[in-house]
KEMAR-811683 format. One record per residue (C-alpha): residue in one letter; chain; z, y, x. Coordinates in steps of 0.25 Angstrom, whole numbers, always signed. Each point is the difference from the previous one (the first is absolute). Layout:
<recs>
+------+------+-------+-------+-------+
: code : unit :    zz :    yy :    xx :
+------+------+-------+-------+-------+
:    a :    A :     Z :     Y :     X :
...
+------+------+-------+-------+-------+
</recs>
This chain:
<recs>
+------+------+-------+-------+-------+
: code : unit :    zz :    yy :    xx :
+------+------+-------+-------+-------+
:    m :    A :  +273 :  +395 :  +372 :
:    t :    A :    +1 :   -12 :    +8 :
:    q :    A :    +9 :   -12 :    -6 :
:    l :    A :   +12 :    -2 :    +8 :
:    l :    A :    +9 :   -14 :    -2 :
:    p :    A :   +15 :    -2 :    +4 :
:    r :    A :    +5 :    -8 :   +12 :
:    y :    A :   +10 :    -8 :    -8 :
:    g :    A :   +10 :    -5 :    +9 :
:    h :    A :    -2 :   +10 :   +10 :
:    s :    A :    +0 :   +14 :    -4 :
:    t :    A :    +2 :    +2 :   -15 :
:    l :    A :   +11 :    +5 :    -9 :
:    a :    A :    +4 :   -15 :    -2 :
:    d :    A :    +4 :    +0 :   +15 :
:    l :    A :    +9 :   +11 :    +0 :
:    l :    A :   +12 :    -5 :    -7 :
:    p :    A :    -1 :   -15 :    +8 :
:    s :    A :    -2 :    +8 :   +13 :
:    l :    A :   +12 :    +9 :    -2 :
:    s :    A :    +9 :   -14 :    -6 :
:    s :    A :    -3 :    -6 :   +14 :
:    h :    A :    +9 :   +12 :    +7 :
:    l :    A :   +11 :    -2 :   -11 :
:    g :    A :    +1 :   -15 :    +4 :
:    l :    A :    -9 :    -6 :   -11 :
:    p :    A :    -2 :   -14 :    +4 :
:    g :    A :   -15 :    -4 :    +1 :
:    a :    A :    -4 :   +15 :    -2 :
:    e :    A :   -10 :    +5 :   +11 :
:    d :    A :    -2 :   +14 :    +5 :
:    v :    A :   -16 :    +1 :    -1 :
:    l :    A :    +0 :   +16 :    -1 :
:    g :    A :    +8 :    +1 :   +14 :
:    l :    A :   +11 :    +8 :    -6 :
:    p :    A :   +11 :    +7 :    +7 :
:    d :    A :   +13 :    -8 :    +0 :
:    a :    A :   +12 :    +5 :    -9 :
:    p :    A :   +12 :    -4 :    -6 :
:    r :    A :    -2 :    +8 :   -13 :
:    y :    A :   -15 :    +6 :    -6 :
:    l :    A :    -4 :    +8 :   -11 :
:    v :    A :   -13 :    -2 :    -6 :
:    v :    A :    -6 :   +12 :    -6 :
:    l :    A :   -13 :    -3 :   -10 :
:    i :    A :    -8 :   +13 :    -3 :
:    d :    A :    -8 :    -4 :   -11 :
:    g :    A :   -15 :    +5 :    +1 :
:    l :    A :    +2 :    +4 :   +15 :
:    g :    A :   -13 :    -5 :    +5 :
:    r :    A :    -2 :    +0 :   +16 :
:    s :    A :   -13 :    +8 :    -1 :
:    l :    A :    +7 :   +11 :    -9 :
:    l :    A :   +11 :    +2 :   +10 :
:    d :    A :    -9 :    +2 :   +10 :
:    t :    A :    -8 :   +10 :    -7 :
:    y :    A :   +12 :    +7 :    -5 :
:    a :    A :    +7 :    +0 :   +12 :
:    a :    A :    +3 :   +14 :    +1 :
:    h :    A :    +8 :    -2 :   -14 :
:    a :    A :    +9 :   -12 :    +5 :
:    p :    A :    +4 :    +3 :   +15 :
:    f :    A :   +12 :    -9 :    +1 :
:    l :    A :    -8 :   -12 :    -6 :
:    a :    A :   -13 :    +4 :    +8 :
:    g :    A :    +9 :    +1 :   +13 :
:    l :    A :    +3 :   -14 :    +0 :
:    g :    A :   -13 :    -7 :    +5 :
:    d :    A :   -12 :    -6 :    -6 :
:    r :    A :    +4 :   -14 :    -3 :
:    t :    A :    -7 :    -6 :   -12 :
:    i :    A :    +1 :   -12 :   -10 :
:    t :    A :    -6 :    -5 :   -13 :
:    s :    A :    +4 :    -1 :   -13 :
:    g :    A :    -5 :   -14 :    -6 :
:    v :    A :   -12 :    +0 :   -11 :
:    p :    A :    +1 :    +6 :    -9 :
:    s :    A :    +5 :   +13 :    +6 :
:    t :    A :   +10 :    +3 :   -11 :
:    t :    A :   +14 :    +2 :    -2 :
:    a :    A :    +6 :   -13 :    -7 :
:    t :    A :    -8 :    -8 :    +9 :
:    s :    A :    +3 :    +7 :   +13 :
:    i :    A :   +16 :    +0 :    -4 :
:    t :    A :    -1 :   -14 :    -3 :
:    s :    A :    -5 :    -3 :   +14 :
:    l :    A :   +10 :    +9 :    +6 :
:    g :    A :   +12 :    -5 :    -8 :
:    t :    A :    -4 :   -16 :    +3 :
:    g :    A :    -7 :    +0 :   +13 :
:    l :    A :   -12 :    -6 :    -8 :
:    a :    A :   -15 :    +2 :    -2 :
:    p :    A :    -5 :    +3 :   -13 :
:    g :    A :    -6 :   -15 :    -2 :
:    a :    A :   +14 :    -5 :    +3 :
:    h :    A :   +10 :   +10 :   -10 :
:    g :    A :   -11 :    +0 :   -11 :
:    i :    A :    +3 :   +15 :    -4 :
:    a :    A :   -15 :    +1 :    +0 :
:    g :    A :    -2 :   +15 :    -3 :
:    y :    A :    +5 :   +13 :    -8 :
:    s :    A :    -4 :   -10 :   -12 :
:    f :    A :    -5 :   -13 :    +0 :
:    w :    A :    -2 :   -13 :    -8 :
:    y :    A :   +13 :    -8 :    -2 :
:    p :    A :    -4 :   -12 :    -5 :
:    p :    A :   +14 :    -6 :    -4 :
:    a :    A :    -1 :   +11 :   -12 :
:    r :    A :   -14 :    +1 :    +0 :
:    q :    A :    +0 :   +15 :    +0 :
:    v :    A :    -4 :   +11 :   +11 :
:    l :    A :   +14 :    +3 :    +7 :
:    q :    A :    +2 :   +16 :    +1 :
:    t :    A :   +11 :    +0 :   +12 :
:    l :    A :    +4 :   +14 :    -1 :
:    r :    A :    +1 :    -1 :   -15 :
:    w :    A :    +7 :   -16 :    +1 :
:    p :    A :    +0 :    -7 :   -15 :
:    a :    A :   +13 :    -3 :    -5 :
:    g :    A :    +0 :   -16 :    +0 :
:    i :    A :    -6 :    -2 :   +13 :
:    d :    A :   +11 :    -3 :   +10 :
:    g :    A :    -3 :    +6 :   +16 :
:    l :    A :    +6 :   -13 :    +5 :
:    d :    A :   -11 :    -8 :    -8 :
:    v :    A :   -10 :    +9 :    +4 :
:    q :    A :    +5 :    -1 :   +16 :
:    p :    A :    +9 :   -10 :    +3 :
:    q :    A :    -2 :    +0 :   +15 :
:    l :    A :   +13 :    +5 :    +9 :
:    t :    A :    -1 :   +14 :    +4 :
:    c :    A :    +4 :    +4 :   +14 :
:    f :    A :   +12 :    +8 :    -6 :
:    e :    A :    +4 :   -13 :    -6 :
:    r :    A :    -3 :    -9 :   +14 :
:    l :    A :    +9 :   +11 :    +8 :
:    e :    A :   +11 :    +1 :   -10 :
:    r :    A :    +2 :   -15 :    +2 :
:    t :    A :    +2 :    +2 :   +15 :
:    g :    A :    +9 :   +11 :    -2 :
:    v :    A :    -8 :   +12 :    +2 :
:    r :    A :    +3 :   +11 :    -9 :
:    t :    A :   -11 :    +5 :    -8 :
:    a :    A :    -2 :   +12 :   -10 :
:    t :    A :   -12 :    +7 :    -8 :
:    i :    A :    +1 :   +15 :    -2 :
:    a :    A :   -11 :    +3 :   -12 :
:    p :    A :    +1 :    +7 :   -14 :
:    a :    A :   +11 :    -4 :    -8 :
:    h :    A :   -10 :    -6 :   -12 :
:    f :    A :    -5 :   -10 :   +11 :
:    s :    A :   +11 :    -9 :    -1 :
:    g :    A :    -3 :   -13 :    -8 :
:    s :    A :   -14 :    +3 :    -2 :
:    g :    A :   -10 :   -11 :    +0 :
:    l :    A :    -7 :    +5 :   +12 :
:    s :    A :   +14 :    +3 :    +8 :
:    v :    A :    +3 :   -15 :    -4 :
:    a :    A :   -12 :    -6 :    +4 :
:    a :    A :    +0 :    +8 :   +13 :
:    l :    A :   +11 :    +4 :    +5 :
:    r :    A :   +12 :    -9 :    -4 :
:    g :    A :   +13 :    -1 :    +8 :
:    p :    A :    +5 :   +14 :    +5 :
:    a :    A :   +11 :    +8 :    -5 :
:    f :    A :    -7 :   +10 :    -9 :
:    l :    A :    +4 :   +15 :    +3 :
:    p :    A :    -5 :    +9 :   -12 :
:    v :    A :    -7 :   +13 :    +2 :
:    t :    A :    +1 :    +8 :   -13 :
:    d :    A :    -7 :   +13 :    +6 :
:    e :    A :   -10 :    -2 :    +9 :
:    a :    A :    -1 :   +16 :    +4 :
:    d :    A :   +15 :    -2 :    +6 :
:    h :    A :    -4 :    -3 :   +14 :
:    t :    A :   +14 :    +0 :    +4 :
:    r :    A :    +7 :   -10 :    -9 :
:    r :    A :   -12 :    -9 :    +4 :
:    v :    A :    +1 :    +2 :   +15 :
:    e :    A :   +16 :    -4 :    -3 :
:    l :    A :    -4 :   -12 :    -8 :
:    a :    A :    -9 :    -4 :   +13 :
:    v :    A :   +11 :    +2 :    +8 :
:    q :    A :   +10 :    -9 :    -8 :
:    a :    A :    -9 :   -11 :    +1 :
:    a :    A :    -3 :    +2 :   +14 :
:    s :    A :   +15 :    -1 :    +3 :
:    a :    A :    +3 :   -12 :   -10 :
:    g :    A :    +2 :   -10 :   +11 :
:    e :    A :    -4 :    -3 :   +16 :
:    r :    A :   -13 :    -5 :    -4 :
:    t :    A :    -6 :    +7 :   -12 :
:    l :    A :   -14 :    +1 :    -6 :
:    g :    A :    -4 :   +12 :    -9 :
:    y :    A :   -11 :    +2 :    -9 :
:    f :    A :    -3 :   +15 :    -5 :
:    y :    A :   -11 :    +4 :   -10 :
:    e :    A :    -7 :   +14 :    +0 :
:    r :    A :   -11 :    +0 :   -11 :
:    q :    A :    -3 :   +15 :    -3 :
:    l :    A :   -12 :    +1 :   +10 :
:    d :    A :    -6 :   -11 :    -8 :
:    h :    A :    +2 :    +6 :   -13 :
:    a :    A :    -6 :   +15 :    +5 :
:    g :    A :   -13 :    -8 :    +5 :
:    h :    A :    -1 :    -7 :   -13 :
:    e :    A :    +2 :   +14 :    -9 :
:    r :    A :    -6 :   +10 :    +9 :
:    g :    A :    -9 :    -8 :   +12 :
:    v :    A :    +1 :    -2 :   +15 :
:    g :    A :    +2 :   +14 :    +6 :
:    s :    A :    +5 :    +7 :   -12 :
:    r :    A :    +9 :   +11 :    +2 :
:    s :    A :   +11 :   -10 :    -8 :
:    w :    A :    -5 :   -11 :    +8 :
:    l :    A :    +2 :    +9 :   +14 :
:    r :    A :   +14 :    +5 :    -6 :
:    e :    A :    +5 :   -14 :    -2 :
:    l :    A :    -6 :    -5 :   +14 :
:    e :    A :   +10 :   +12 :    +7 :
:    r :    A :   +11 :    -6 :    -9 :
:    a :    A :    -2 :   -14 :    +5 :
:    d :    A :    -1 :    +5 :   +14 :
:    a :    A :   +13 :    +8 :    -2 :
:    l :    A :    +8 :   -11 :    -6 :
:    v :    A :    -4 :   -10 :   +10 :
:    a :    A :    +4 :    +9 :   +11 :
:    q :    A :   +13 :    +2 :    -7 :
:    l :    A :    +3 :   -14 :    +0 :
:    r :    A :    -1 :    -2 :   +15 :
:    d :    A :    +9 :   +12 :    +1 :
:    a :    A :   +10 :    -6 :    -9 :
:    l :    A :    -1 :   -16 :    +5 :
:    p :    A :    +8 :    -5 :   +11 :
:    s :    A :    -7 :    -1 :   +12 :
:    d :    A :    +0 :   -15 :    +0 :
:    v :    A :    -7 :    -1 :   -13 :
:    r :    A :   -15 :    -1 :    +2 :
:    l :    A :    -9 :    +8 :   -10 :
:    v :    A :   -12 :    -7 :    -4 :
:    i :    A :   -12 :    +8 :    -9 :
:    t :    A :   -12 :    -6 :    -7 :
:    g :    A :    -8 :    +2 :   -12 :
:    d :    A :    -5 :    -9 :   -11 :
:    h :    A :   -14 :    +5 :    -1 :
:    g :    A :    -9 :   +11 :    +4 :
:    m :    A :    -8 :    +7 :   -12 :
:    v :    A :   -14 :    +7 :    -2 :
:    n :    A :    -3 :   +11 :   -10 :
:    v :    A :   -11 :    -6 :   -10 :
:    p :    A :    -9 :   +12 :    -6 :
:    r :    A :    -4 :    -2 :   -15 :
:    a :    A :   -14 :    -2 :    +2 :
:    l :    A :    +3 :   -13 :    +8 :
:    r :    A :    +8 :    -8 :   -12 :
:    l :    A :    -8 :   -11 :    -5 :
:    v :    A :    +5 :    +0 :   -16 :
:    v :    A :    -2 :   -14 :    -4 :
:    e :    A :    -1 :    +2 :   -14 :
:    d :    A :   -12 :    +7 :    +4 :
:    e :    A :    -7 :   -12 :    +6 :
:    p :    A :    +4 :   -10 :    -9 :
:    d :    A :    -8 :   -12 :    +7 :
:    l :    A :    +9 :    +2 :   +11 :
:    m :    A :   +12 :    -6 :    -9 :
:    a :    A :    -8 :   -11 :    -6 :
:    d :    A :    +8 :   -12 :    +0 :
:    v :    A :   +13 :    +7 :    +6 :
:    s :    A :   +11 :    -5 :    -5 :
:    a :    A :   +10 :    +9 :    +6 :
:    f :    A :    +0 :   +14 :    +9 :
:    a :    A :   +11 :    +1 :   +10 :
:    g :    A :    +4 :    +8 :   +13 :
:    e :    A :    -3 :   +14 :    +1 :
:    g :    A :   -12 :   +11 :    +1 :
:    r :    A :    -3 :    -4 :   +15 :
:    f :    A :    +3 :   -15 :    -1 :
:    r :    A :    -5 :    -6 :   -13 :
:    q :    A :    +4 :   -16 :    -3 :
:    l :    A :    -8 :    -6 :   -10 :
:    m :    A :    +3 :   -12 :   -10 :
:    t :    A :   -12 :    -9 :    -2 :
:    g :    A :    -5 :   -14 :    -3 :
:    s :    A :   -11 :    +4 :    +7 :
:    p :    A :    +1 :    +6 :   +13 :
:    e :    A :   -12 :    -2 :    +8 :
:    s :    A :    -8 :    +6 :   -11 :
:    v :    A :   +10 :   +12 :    -3 :
:    a :    A :    +1 :    +2 :   +16 :
:    r :    A :   -16 :    +0 :    +1 :
:    r :    A :    +0 :   +11 :   -11 :
:    w :    A :   +11 :    +8 :    +6 :
:    r :    A :    -8 :    -1 :   +15 :
:    d :    A :   -13 :    +4 :    -7 :
:    r :    A :    +6 :   +11 :    -6 :
:    m :    A :   +10 :    +6 :   +10 :
:    a :    A :    -9 :    -4 :   +13 :
:    a :    A :    +6 :    +8 :   +12 :
:    r :    A :   +10 :    +6 :    -9 :
:    a :    A :   +10 :   -12 :    +0 :
:    w :    A :    +4 :   -14 :    +6 :
:    v :    A :    -2 :   -10 :   -11 :
:    r :    A :    +6 :   -12 :    +2 :
:    t :    A :    +2 :   -13 :    -8 :
:    r :    A :   +16 :    -5 :    +2 :
:    d :    A :    -5 :   -11 :    +9 :
:    e :    A :    -9 :    +8 :    +8 :
:    a :    A :   +12 :   +11 :    +2 :
:    i :    A :    +9 :   -11 :    +4 :
:    a :    A :    -9 :    -6 :   +10 :
:    e :    A :    -1 :   +14 :    +6 :
:    g :    A :   +15 :    +1 :    +1 :
:    w :    A :    +3 :   +12 :    -9 :
:    f :    A :   +13 :    -5 :    -4 :
:    g :    A :    +5 :    -9 :   +10 :
:    e :    A :    +1 :   -15 :    -2 :
:    v :    A :    +1 :    +0 :   -14 :
:    s :    A :   +10 :   -11 :    -8 :
:    p :    A :    -8 :    -8 :   -10 :
:    r :    A :   +11 :    +3 :   -10 :
:    l :    A :    -4 :   +14 :    +1 :
:    a :    A :   -15 :    +2 :    +2 :
:    g :    A :    -2 :    +2 :   -14 :
:    r :    A :    +7 :   +11 :    +0 :
:    f :    A :   -11 :    +7 :    +7 :
:    g :    A :   -13 :    +5 :    -7 :
:    d :    A :   -11 :   -10 :    -1 :
:    v :    A :    -9 :   +11 :    +4 :
:    l :    A :    +5 :   +12 :    +8 :
:    v :    A :    -5 :   +14 :    +1 :
:    a :    A :    +4 :    +6 :   +14 :
:    m :    A :    -6 :   +16 :    +0 :
:    a :    A :    -7 :    +2 :   +14 :
:    d :    A :    -3 :   +16 :    -4 :
:    d :    A :   +10 :   +11 :    -6 :
:    g :    A :    -2 :    -7 :   -14 :
:    a :    A :    +8 :    -8 :   -11 :
:    v :    A :    -3 :    -8 :   -11 :
:    m :    A :    +7 :    +5 :   -12 :
:    s :    A :    +2 :    -4 :   -15 :
:    r :    A :    +2 :    +9 :   -11 :
:    t :    A :   +12 :   -10 :    -5 :
:    l :    A :    +8 :    +4 :   +13 :
:    a :    A :    -2 :   +16 :    -4 :
:    r :    A :   +12 :    +3 :    +9 :
:    e :    A :    -8 :    -5 :   +13 :
:    f :    A :   -10 :   +13 :    -4 :
:    q :    A :   +10 :   +10 :    +4 :
:    l :    A :    +2 :    -6 :   +14 :
:    v :    A :    -6 :    +9 :   +12 :
:    g :    A :    +4 :   -10 :   +12 :
:    m :    A :    -2 :   -15 :    -2 :
:    h :    A :    +2 :   -13 :    +9 :
:    g :    A :    -1 :   -15 :    +0 :
:    s :    A :   -14 :    -3 :    +8 :
:    l :    A :    -2 :    -5 :   +14 :
:    t :    A :    -4 :   +13 :    +7 :
:    k :    A :    +8 :    +5 :   +13 :
:    a :    A :    +4 :   +13 :    -9 :
:    e :    A :    +8 :   -10 :    -9 :
:    l :    A :    +3 :   -12 :    +8 :
:    e :    A :    +6 :    +7 :   +12 :
:    v :    A :   +14 :    +5 :    +1 :
:    p :    A :    +8 :    +5 :   +11 :
:    l :    A :   +11 :    -7 :    +7 :
:    l :    A :   +10 :   +10 :    +7 :
:    v :    A :   +13 :    -3 :    +6 :
:    a :    A :   +11 :   +12 :    +2 :
+------+------+-------+-------+-------+
</recs>
């Protein structure tokens, strides 16, 4: 596969809310995406909706497919925690520091798992930059999040999405109630910005694979949900739909298990990231990278941290945050993954993401 790099500041998820904020009167915000003007917006993020997936399975999502072919990218790595933080803050990964699904967090000297946030670590400490929602609220724009109830106050929500009113979803299958909450958020003021999160497509892809019956069923449900939102929202509310990453199915035969190749883990002190974007901590990055390059060859893009930063993988990286990214990075170029038996749950996954391929980085940008 061909490596793709995000164009931070031009066409990434980090540019979406700042672009909308410019229309809502936020001083200093610029619409680099050229989005339509409106006094009120609802942003729908469909977890796992890659651009190529929507194109391939357009017949199962006629409403979404009919909204055009505009495309932006996530940041690197192409994973939910990093993408949602870029969306919420308007910052590239190198500036917000949520460096992956899991990453080395130097203040605690441990790997921080973002979706099972450890007790005792405050999301505000991990990511203290103001979010776009906080900045908009200071100018009088009413903001709201519509998401599963248990997300309220979670470490990732605090880090990525602080500021808006939280409208809890207690039953994700109840689309009628979720649409009611979206209308409530959009109608809260003369200028509003709502964030609406839908995650079932991603779950089906991980569990059953892209293109499976359950995945297609969730794509159809997401399409119907967005159409229902458009029908219910006032006409002056612009509906903006995107994804946080794409996904590829990973065959069993292409899964490298590090315990079966102990030389690869020599001098590696911590193992983070996910199957398609591994982050290795080591005091010997050059020698570790050399071994991984020799083993992976064309199967992966192997870089030291300094090399990846120089190539622009993460945008401009704050020196304060650089240590969160792996000393050595292994980004898959084929459909494989790097696995460890210490992370047994990952062996159950069919669909994965995280790397720099078109299938994983590109997401749609749709306006209705």
